[in-house]
C-alpha positions, 0 to 999 in steps of 0.5 A, spaced: 500 500 499 505 504 501 509 503 494 502 504 491 502 512 495 509 513 493 508 513 486 501 517 486 505 522 490 508 526 485 502 526 480 498 531 478 492 532 481 488 530 475 490 522 477 487 524 484 481 526 479 481 520 475 481 516 481 474 520 485 471 518 478 472 511 478 470 511 485 464 513 482 463 509 477 465 502 481 460 505 485 455 505 481 456 499 477 453 495 482 459 492 483 461 495 491 456 494 496 454 500 500 460 498 506 465 497 501 464 503 496 465 506 504 472 503 505 473 505 498 471 513 499 476 513 506 482 511 501 481 515 496 481 520 502 487 517 504 491 518 498 488 525 496 491 527 504 498 524 504 499 527 497 497 534 499 492 535 494 486 538 496 480 534 496 475 540 492 471 534 488 469 531 496 467 538 498 463 539 492 459 532 493 457 534 500 451 537 498 449 531 492 449 526 497 445 529 503 439 528 497 442 522 494 441 518 502 434 520 502 433 519 494 436 512 496 431 511 502 426 512 499 427 508 493 429 502 498 422 503 501 420 499 494 423 492 497 418 492 503 412 487 503 407 490 508 402 484 509 409 480 510 411 485 515 404 485 518 405 478 519 410 479 522 409 485 527 402 481 529 406 476 534 411 480 535 409 487 536 411 488 543 417 484 544 420 488 538 417 496 540 420 494 547 428 491 545 428 498 541 426 502 546 431 498 551 436 499 545 436 506 544 436 508 551 442 504 552 445 506 547 444 514 548 446 511 556 453 509 553 454 514 549 453 519 554 459 516 559 464 515 553 463 522 552 461 521 544 459 527 540 451 526 541 449 525 534 455 520 533 453 516 539 445 517 537 447 514 530 450 508 532 444 506 537 439 508 532 443 503 527 443 497 533 437 498 535 433 498 527 436 495 521 443 498 521 445 502 515 437 505 512 436 507 519 443 511 520 440 514 512 434 515 515 436 519 521 441 522 520 439 529 515 434 530 521 438 530 526 443 535 520 449 530 522 455 531 518 458 527 513 464 524 517 459 523 523 455 519 518 461 515 516 463 514 522 457 511 525 456 507 518 463 505 519 461 502 526 456 498 523 458 495 517 463 493 521 458 489 526 454 486 520 461 483 518 463 480 524 455 477 524 456 473 518 461 470 520 459 468 527 452 468 528 451 461 524 457 457 528 454 460 535 447 458 533 449 451 532 453 451 538 447 452 543 443 448 539 438 453 536 432 451 532 431 455 525 426 458 528 429 461 534 436 462 530 431 466 523 429 470 531 435 471 533 438 475 527 433 479 526 434 482 533 441 481 533 443 483 528 444 490 524 442 490 516 437 486 513 443 484 508 447 480 513 441 477 516 439 474 510 446 472 509 446 469 516 440 466 515 441 464 509 447 459 511 443 456 517 437 454 513 430 456 509 426 456 514 430 460 519 431 465 512 425 465 511 423 468 518 428 472 519 426 476 513 420 477 515 422 480 522 427 484 519 422 488 515 417 489 521 423 491 524 425 496 519 418 498 520 420 502 525 424 507 522 418 511 520 415 512 528 422 514 530 424 519 525 418 522 527 419 523 534 426 525 533 424 530 528 418 532 533 424 532 539 428 536 536 432 543 539 429 549 535 434 555 533 439 558 536 433 563 539 430 557 543 424 557 538 421 550 535 423 549 529 421 542 526 423 539 519 419 533 518 422 528 514 418 528 509 422 523 505 420 518 510 413 519 508 415 518 501 418 511 503 412 509 506 408 510 499 414 506 495 413 501 501 406 501 499 405 501 492 409 496 491 405 491 497 398 493 493 401 493 485 405 487 486 404 485 478 408 491 477 415 487 481 420 487 476 419 495 476 419 495 485 425 490 483 429 495 479 427 501 484 430 497 489 436 496 487 437 502 484 437 505 492 442 501 494 446 504 488 445 511 490 446 508 497 453 506 495 454 512 492 453 515 497 457 512 501 463 513 497 461 520 497 461 521 504 468 516 505 471 521 501 471 526 506 473 522 512 480 523 513 485 521 519 484 528 522 477 527 523 478 520 525 484 522 530 478 528 533 473 523 534 477 517 536 476 509 538 469 510 543 464 510 538 466 503 535 467 502 543 460 504 544 457 500 538 461 494 540 458 494 548 450 495 545 452 490 539 454 485 545 448 486 550 442 486 545 444 480 542 446 477 548 440 479 551 436 476 546 439 470 545 437 468 553 430 471 551 429 466 545 433 460 548 428 462 555 422 461 551 419 468 552 420 470 545 418 466 540 
């Protein structure tokens, strides 16, 4: 890696510009997952910083990334089926609400104890409590979170998602969980839907079916949580209440409703969902390009520590409750 950077160092700014647009192309092609797109953006930021070339292109995309992030969240709504959400939610509405409330409360408390920036602590808590990157993407614009705050929160969640894909199936087998139990545990304890699907698919078809439907029901909590955050957000410096309603969340609901009640156009809705994932990948690349070493040093390792501690409590608590028969 150092050899590659050393070769780039004497290069002209045009080469760094080429690297930037190459990253956009890779992210938009669908060849990269959102997590890898974020990593690629961080690598670009590291190279630009090392060769001392100003990141004009990264700075110019900040406003675009905010709009693209909201549009991507709306497009992801086309991947939800409200019938499955309602069916899964009937049996698990109470403990889903309780588990989300506990995770949010504990996450905020950990953020306070660890002295983490309030917005970063809340974004990590929301990502852990609801559905990972999608929840962070939905809440971040409402909080007016900065690119570096979003990137750090997402990086924490994506790292733990990668760990979950590897360790959850062996742990489930070690505790002799049935497929139904494992599907429920994966849906409650793994952040992103994609990672839930990946881990449960390794465990079995029944686990995959249960995990997917319960996770969709859990993901719908993005809507009430986003509205609550918008309604309780502090006003401007003069102390006047000023609620910035997340209208894109309404469009997210509309997208989910349309895809549910007009299944005949499922191929079109699937394209919209894939476009949402692509848009999220491009957005995360943009966000990653602004995440410099200086920013990471300023924030420190505490957000990751918060994410790990919160995840251990959520995963361990839900596993214990499932084995005890409290969650079925």
